[in-house]
LUMKOL-534479 format. One record per residue (C-alpha): residue number from 0; residue in three letters; z, x, y. Coordinates in pm, whole numbers, plus 50000, padded with zeros to 5 digits. Each point is the difference from the previous one (the first is absolute). Layout:
LUMKOL-534479
[NUM; "Ala"; [Z; X; Y]];
...
end
This chain:
LUMKOL-534479
[0; "Met"; [20114; 38341; 33088]];
[1; "Pro"; [49717; 50078; 50252]];
[2; "Pro"; [50056; 50291; 50234]];
[3; "Thr"; [50136; 49915; 50379]];
[4; "Ser"; [50007; 50163; 50311]];
[5; "Arg"; [50362; 50121; 49914]];
[6; "Trp"; [49874; 50210; 49688]];
[7; "Lys"; [50039; 50339; 50181]];
[8; "Gln"; [50371; 49913; 50101]];
[9; "Leu"; [50076; 49897; 49671]];
[10; "Leu"; [49855; 50319; 49836]];
[11; "Asp"; [50186; 50197; 50245]];
[12; "Asp"; [50348; 49818; 49944]];
[13; "Arg"; [49970; 50021; 49619]];
[14; "Leu"; [49915; 50368; 50024]];
[15; "Val"; [50316; 50047; 50185]];
[16; "Glu"; [50194; 49810; 49773]];
[17; "Ala"; [49864; 50190; 49684]];
[18; "Val"; [50069; 50325; 50154]];
[19; "Asn"; [50356; 49898; 50099]];
[20; "Val"; [50078; 49876; 49639]];
[21; "Leu"; [49823; 50273; 49804]];
[22; "Gly"; [50110; 50274; 50243]];
[23; "Ala"; [50378; 49910; 49924]];
[24; "Ile"; [49976; 50057; 49617]];
[25; "Pro"; [50183; 50307; 49897]];
[26; "Gly"; [49795; 50279; 49918]];
[27; "Val"; [49703; 49892; 50226]];
[28; "His"; [49933; 50282; 50247]];
[29; "Gly"; [49720; 49808; 50171]];
[30; "Leu"; [49678; 49790; 49986]];
[31; "Ile"; [49658; 50067; 50106]];
[32; "Val"; [49808; 49708; 50128]];
[33; "Gly"; [49645; 50035; 49857]];
[34; "Gly"; [49709; 49772; 49957]];
[35; "Ser"; [49836; 49803; 50273]];
[36; "Val"; [50338; 49931; 50166]];
[37; "Gly"; [50084; 50335; 49997]];
[38; "Arg"; [49660; 50102; 50158]];
[39; "Gly"; [50036; 49725; 50268]];
[40; "Glu"; [49717; 49812; 49868]];
[41; "Pro"; [50161; 49704; 49842]];
[42; "Trp"; [49823; 49656; 49932]];
[43; "Pro"; [50164; 49666; 49930]];
[44; "Met"; [50015; 50081; 49610]];
[45; "Ser"; [50103; 50352; 50016]];
[46; "Asp"; [50261; 50116; 49747]];
[47; "Ile"; [50317; 50190; 50131]];
[48; "Asp"; [49959; 50342; 49822]];
[49; "Leu"; [50318; 50204; 49998]];
[50; "Leu"; [49998; 50317; 49809]];
[51; "Pro"; [50372; 50082; 49939]];
[52; "Val"; [50128; 50366; 50033]];
[53; "Tyr"; [50317; 50071; 49793]];
[54; "Val"; [50260; 50243; 50066]];
[55; "Ser"; [49985; 50195; 49679]];
[56; "Thr"; [49903; 49774; 49695]];
[57; "Met"; [49815; 49685; 49936]];
[58; "Glu"; [50316; 49820; 49877]];
[59; "Pro"; [50017; 49752; 50302]];
[60; "Ser"; [49648; 49875; 49915]];
[61; "Arg"; [50173; 49724; 49786]];
[62; "Gln"; [50204; 49880; 50287]];
[63; "Val"; [49694; 50042; 50242]];
[64; "Glu"; [49793; 49783; 49754]];
[65; "Lys"; [50256; 49737; 49990]];
[66; "Cys"; [50060; 49957; 50356]];
[67; "Gln"; [49607; 50002; 50067]];
[68; "Ser"; [49976; 49699; 49744]];
[69; "Glu"; [50266; 49825; 50166]];
[70; "Leu"; [49839; 50038; 50338]];
[71; "Val"; [49666; 49872; 49899]];
[72; "Asp"; [50179; 49691; 49837]];
[73; "Trp"; [50186; 49933; 50301]];
[74; "Trp"; [49688; 50039; 50208]];
[75; "Ala"; [49802; 49746; 49803]];
[76; "Ala"; [50284; 49771; 50002]];
[77; "Ser"; [50050; 50005; 50378]];
[78; "Gly"; [49660; 49901; 50103]];
[79; "His"; [49733; 50235; 49949]];
[80; "Ala"; [49951; 50252; 49707]];
[81; "Gln"; [49963; 50357; 50081]];
[82; "Thr"; [49927; 50300; 49757]];
[83; "Leu"; [50217; 50290; 49992]];
[84; "Asp"; [49874; 50309; 49815]];
[85; "Thr"; [50258; 50273; 49911]];
[86; "Gly"; [49846; 50063; 49664]];
[87; "Trp"; [49996; 50321; 49815]];
[88; "Leu"; [49880; 50232; 50329]];
[89; "Ala"; [50345; 50158; 50036]];
[90; "Phe"; [50104; 50347; 50066]];
[91; "Thr"; [50316; 50201; 50033]];
[92; "Ala"; [50072; 50174; 50359]];
[93; "Gln"; [49951; 50357; 49796]];
[94; "Glu"; [49667; 49898; 49879]];
[95; "Leu"; [49875; 49924; 50364]];
[96; "Arg"; [50137; 50342; 50116]];
[97; "Asp"; [49828; 50170; 49697]];
[98; "Ala"; [49670; 49825; 50081]];
[99; "Ile"; [49999; 50122; 50368]];
[100; "Asp"; [50092; 50338; 49903]];
[101; "Thr"; [49711; 50054; 49745]];
[102; "Gly"; [49734; 49865; 50254]];
[103; "Pro"; [49707; 49820; 49953]];
[104; "Glu"; [49911; 50223; 49691]];
[105; "Gly"; [50308; 49881; 49847]];
[106; "Met"; [49933; 49639; 50063]];
[107; "Ala"; [49641; 50059; 49830]];
[108; "Gln"; [50191; 50109; 49714]];
[109; "Arg"; [50206; 49699; 49980]];
[110; "Met"; [49716; 49764; 50027]];
[111; "Ala"; [49995; 50019; 49597]];
[112; "Asp"; [50325; 49797; 50033]];
[113; "Pro"; [49903; 49621; 50065]];
[114; "Arg"; [50338; 49966; 50203]];
[115; "Trp"; [49884; 50249; 50242]];
[116; "Phe"; [49641; 49905; 49967]];
[117; "His"; [50079; 49661; 50114]];
[118; "Gly"; [50292; 50053; 50216]];
[119; "Leu"; [49831; 50243; 50221]];
[120; "Asp"; [49716; 49740; 50088]];
[121; "Lys"; [50276; 49729; 50044]];
[122; "Ala"; [50199; 50214; 50229]];
[123; "Tyr"; [49704; 50095; 50212]];
[124; "Gly"; [50045; 49890; 50357]];
[125; "Gly"; [50326; 49875; 49905]];
[126; "His"; [50339; 50086; 50183]];
[127; "Ala"; [50364; 50051; 49905]];
[128; "Ala"; [50179; 49659; 49996]];
[129; "Thr"; [50271; 50130; 50256]];
[130; "Ser"; [49943; 50230; 50277]];
[131; "Asp"; [50303; 50223; 49907]];
[132; "Asp"; [49849; 50107; 49679]];
[133; "Glu"; [49874; 50318; 50054]];
[134; "Leu"; [49895; 50107; 49673]];
[135; "Thr"; [49791; 49678; 49925]];
[136; "Thr"; [49868; 50027; 50346]];
[137; "Glu"; [49898; 50344; 49934]];
[138; "Tyr"; [49849; 49919; 49685]];
[139; "Thr"; [49797; 49693; 50101]];
[140; "His"; [49840; 50199; 50300]];
[141; "Trp"; [49911; 50278; 49753]];
[142; "Ala"; [49879; 49783; 49727]];
[143; "Thr"; [49759; 49815; 50264]];
[144; "His"; [49886; 50350; 50131]];
[145; "Ile"; [49894; 50120; 49646]];
[146; "Arg"; [49865; 49704; 49849]];
[147; "Phe"; [49647; 50097; 50040]];
[148; "His"; [50049; 50384; 49972]];
[149; "Pro"; [49700; 50156; 49797]];
[150; "Ala"; [50242; 50070; 49717]];
[151; "Val"; [50161; 49672; 49977]];
[152; "Val"; [49661; 49829; 49995]];
[153; "Ala"; [49842; 50220; 49764]];
[154; "Ala"; [50300; 49918; 49751]];
[155; "Arg"; [49979; 49628; 50066]];
[156; "Leu"; [49615; 50007; 49940]];
[157; "Arg"; [50061; 50171; 49658]];
[158; "Arg"; [50240; 49753; 49898]];
[159; "Trp"; [49783; 49689; 50119]];
[160; "Arg"; [49702; 50147; 49809]];
[161; "Asp"; [50213; 50079; 49689]];
[162; "Glu"; [50118; 49630; 50011]];
[163; "Ala"; [49634; 49868; 50049]];
[164; "His"; [49837; 50205; 49724]];
[165; "Gln"; [50289; 49921; 49755]];
[166; "Ala"; [49982; 49647; 50050]];
[167; "Ala"; [49615; 49987; 49979]];
[168; "Ala"; [50007; 50189; 49664]];
[169; "Glu"; [50261; 49741; 49858]];
[170; "Ala"; [49796; 49720; 50127]];
[171; "Val"; [49677; 50106; 49833]];
[172; "Ser"; [50193; 50056; 49683]];
[173; "Leu"; [50128; 49631; 50008]];
[174; "Asn"; [49700; 49837; 50141]];
[175; "Asp"; [49906; 49857; 49648]];
[176; "Ser"; [50327; 49938; 49826]];
[177; "Asp"; [50214; 49884; 50318]];
[178; "Pro"; [49776; 49886; 50264]];
[179; "Arg"; [50297; 49881; 50225]];
[180; "Arg"; [50180; 50304; 49988]];
[181; "Ser"; [49683; 50206; 50072]];
[182; "Thr"; [49942; 49784; 50308]];
[183; "His"; [50379; 50077; 50109]];
[184; "Leu"; [49907; 50371; 49935]];
[185; "Leu"; [49654; 49965; 50181]];
[186; "Arg"; [50173; 49861; 50313]];
[187; "Glu"; [50294; 50266; 49997]];
[188; "Ala"; [49716; 50257; 49989]];
[189; "Ala"; [49814; 49858; 50285]];
[190; "Arg"; [50329; 49979; 50212]];
[191; "Ala"; [50063; 50347; 49939]];
[192; "Leu"; [49640; 50104; 50101]];
[193; "Arg"; [50055; 49811; 50312]];
[194; "Met"; [50303; 50214; 50087]];
[195; "Val"; [49784; 50312; 49920]];
[196; "Cys"; [49777; 49870; 50265]];
[197; "Ile"; [50287; 49909; 50242]];
[198; "Glu"; [50181; 50346; 49954]];
[199; "Gly"; [49675; 50179; 50038]];
[200; "Trp"; [49933; 49823; 50338]];
[201; "Gly"; [50352; 50106; 50130]];
[202; "Glu"; [50106; 49631; 50015]];
[203; "Arg"; [50254; 49783; 49804]];
[204; "Leu"; [50028; 49615; 49894]];
[205; "Gly"; [50303; 49845; 50082]];
[206; "Ser"; [50089; 49636; 49909]];
[207; "Met"; [49884; 49905; 49658]];
[208; "Gly"; [49924; 49651; 50111]];
[209; "Arg"; [49747; 50101; 50254]];
[210; "Glu"; [49872; 50324; 49839]];
[211; "Trp"; [49650; 49914; 49893]];
[212; "Thr"; [49891; 49846; 50335]];
[213; "Arg"; [50147; 50316; 50163]];
[214; "Phe"; [49836; 50235; 49745]];
[215; "Glu"; [49669; 49851; 50101]];
[216; "Arg"; [50071; 50047; 50400]];
[217; "Ile"; [50086; 50362; 49927]];
[218; "Ala"; [49696; 50036; 49802]];
[219; "Glu"; [49800; 49886; 50253]];
[220; "Arg"; [50127; 50260; 50233]];
[221; "His"; [49923; 50259; 49747]];
[222; "Gly"; [49653; 49871; 49944]];
[223; "Ala"; [50070; 49898; 49623]];
[224; "Arg"; [49995; 49632; 50031]];
[225; "Leu"; [49760; 49994; 49699]];
[226; "Leu"; [50216; 50188; 49785]];
[227; "Ala"; [50309; 49807; 50097]];
[228; "Asp"; [49821; 49675; 49886]];
[229; "Arg"; [49903; 50137; 49663]];
[230; "Ile"; [50367; 50133; 49945]];
[231; "Ala"; [50146; 49638; 50087]];
[232; "Ala"; [49761; 49827; 49767]];
[233; "Leu"; [50127; 50232; 49703]];
[234; "Ala"; [50356; 49928; 50115]];
[235; "Gly"; [49941; 49609; 49997]];
[236; "Ala"; [50025; 50016; 50366]];
[237; "Asp"; [49677; 49862; 50125]];
[238; "Pro"; [50062; 49741; 50264]];
[239; "Lys"; [49741; 49749; 49894]];
[240; "Glu"; [50058; 50024; 49645]];
[241; "Ala"; [50392; 50013; 50038]];
[242; "Ala"; [50017; 49705; 50230]];
[243; "Glu"; [49817; 49803; 49737]];
[244; "Arg"; [50276; 50088; 49753]];
[245; "Ala"; [50253; 49926; 50246]];
[246; "Lys"; [49905; 49618; 49956]];
[247; "Ala"; [50148; 50013; 49677]];
[248; "Ala"; [50328; 50198; 50113]];
[249; "Pro"; [50334; 49818; 49941]];
[250; "Ala"; [50174; 49825; 50282]];
[251; "Trp"; [50215; 50284; 50102]];
[252; "Leu"; [49730; 50249; 50040]];
[253; "Leu"; [49812; 49744; 50198]];
[254; "Glu"; [50291; 49965; 50227]];
[255; "Arg"; [50029; 50379; 50049]];
[256; "Ile"; [49639; 50012; 50085]];
[257; "Asp"; [50027; 49731; 50262]];
[258; "Leu"; [50330; 50166; 50135]];
[259; "Ser"; [49863; 50339; 50008]];
[260; "His"; [49658; 49874; 50181]];
[261; "Arg"; [50238; 49841; 50288]];
[262; "Ala"; [50194; 50300; 50026]];
[263; "Arg"; [49713; 50246; 50036]];
[264; "Ile"; [49819; 49766; 50258]];
[265; "Met"; [50317; 49990; 50190]];
[266; "Ile"; [50031; 50368; 50077]];
[267; "Gly"; [49628; 49996; 50066]];
[268; "Glu"; [49861; 50173; 49688]];
[269; "Asp"; [49613; 49963; 49951]];
[270; "Val"; [50014; 49857; 49664]];
[271; "Thr"; [49807; 49707; 49847]];
[272; "Ala"; [50132; 49712; 49781]];
[273; "Glu"; [49801; 50162; 49696]];
[274; "Glu"; [50124; 50370; 50075]];
[275; "Asn"; [50358; 49878; 50014]];
[276; "Ala"; [49974; 49784; 49674]];
[277; "Arg"; [49848; 50321; 49830]];
[278; "Asp"; [50255; 50227; 50117]];
[279; "Gln"; [50277; 49776; 49883]];
[280; "Leu"; [49846; 49919; 49669]];
[281; "Ala"; [49947; 50387; 49947]];
[282; "Ala"; [50355; 50073; 50071]];
[283; "Phe"; [50149; 49734; 49785]];
[284; "Thr"; [49763; 50049; 49714]];
[285; "Val"; [50146; 50378; 49995]];
[286; "His"; [50358; 49868; 50017]];
[287; "Val"; [49929; 49738; 49717]];
[288; "Thr"; [49831; 50258; 49773]];
[289; "Arg"; [50284; 50257; 50030]];
[290; "His"; [50291; 49749; 50044]];
[291; "Arg"; [49941; 49641; 49907]];
[292; "Ser"; [49739; 49972; 49730]];
[293; "Asp"; [50118; 49645; 49928]];
[294; "Leu"; [49842; 49899; 50335]];
[295; "Asp"; [49666; 50106; 49920]];
[296; "Gly"; [49724; 49769; 50002]];
[297; "Pro"; [49625; 49975; 50100]];
[298; "Trp"; [50071; 50072; 50350]];
[299; "Thr"; [50052; 50359; 49902]];
[300; "Gly"; [49632; 50037; 49849]];
[301; "Ser"; [50135; 50171; 49695]];
[302; "Pro"; [49818; 50109; 49801]];
[303; "Asp"; [49724; 50093; 50212]];
[304; "Arg"; [49666; 49824; 49916]];
[305; "Ala"; [49791; 50308; 50098]];
[306; "Leu"; [50229; 50246; 49829]];
[307; "His"; [49744; 50223; 49864]];
[308; "Glu"; [49791; 50028; 50308]];
[309; "His"; [50307; 50053; 50198]];
[310; "Leu"; [50130; 50289; 49780]];
[311; "Ala"; [49665; 50138; 50036]];
[312; "Glu"; [50004; 50008; 50367]];
[313; "Leu"; [50361; 50129; 50016]];
[314; "His"; [49879; 50298; 49793]];
[315; "Glu"; [49712; 50047; 50264]];
[316; "Leu"; [50250; 49996; 50288]];
[317; "Leu"; [50243; 50216; 49858]];
[318; "Thr"; [49746; 50261; 49935]];
[319; "Arg"; [49875; 50006; 50345]];
[320; "His"; [50329; 49947; 50202]];
[321; "Gly"; [50291; 50034; 49762]];
end
C-alpha cells in the first residue's frame, strides 16, 4: 500500500502499541527504541526497532518473540503492514550497568561479540521507551556518547577489516569451483570494505534499503566518490547495471522499488529512480542470498560475469584501503 500523509502518525501509534504490549511481559525491564525511529529520523518505510532489556535472564525472549509476531500479523491484517524488529539484540539490566561501568574501553572489547557490535550501532541516537526507565535512559545516552570514541572505532575497524579479508580470501578460493558462492563472498567483502571507509570517516549508514545512495553522498563529502563507485561495482550495486537487472526482478521486488521511491520522494530525499532501484535490488539480493535462496534469479546477477576481474580489483582496494 502506498504511503499516505498519515504515515508518521501511524508509525507513532504503532510504536506506542508495541511498547505497551512488549513492556508488559513479565521479566522485561524496559525497551530501547533504536534505528531511524529512535534517532527521530523515520521515513514511511522505517522498521520499528526495539531492543529488549530483561530484568535478569533472557528467558522472556520467547514471549517477546510471540507477541512481536502477533503484532506484525495484526498490523498487516488491519490495513497497513509494519515491520517490528525485536530480534536477537537484547540485553539484561546488569549487562547495561556493567557496560557503563567499564567505559568505552570495555565497550571496545565487547565489539568482538556480534550482539554488542550491532546492538551499539542500533542503539546509537536512540532512547528508552518510557521516561521513567532510568537505567535504559542512562545507557542510551552513554552509548550515543561513546559510539565514536577512538577505542570503539578502532575495534570496529578491526572487525570490518577482518570480515573483508576473510570473505575475499574465500571468494578467491572458490572462484573456479563455485562462482556463485564466490560472487556472494566478493560482495560481502566489498560491503565490509565500505564499512571500513564509513567507520574511518566517523560516519554511519543506517537504513539498509537506502544505504548505497547514502554511502555515495557520504563519500562525496569526504572526497572519495570514485572509491565509492568502485566498491559499489564490486558489490553488485552500480546504479546503471543494477537498474538493468531490476527489469528482470520479480513482481514483489518491483512493488517494493516503486513504493520505496514514492516514500523517499515524499520526505524530500534527493534520489533518482535509478539509484532507488539499485538500493532496493542490492538490499534484497543480500536478503535472498542469506535467507531465501529459493528466490534467486537473474535479477541478482549471480554469478558475476566479471568475477575474475572484480576479485583482482577487490585485492587492489583491500591492499590500499583495507
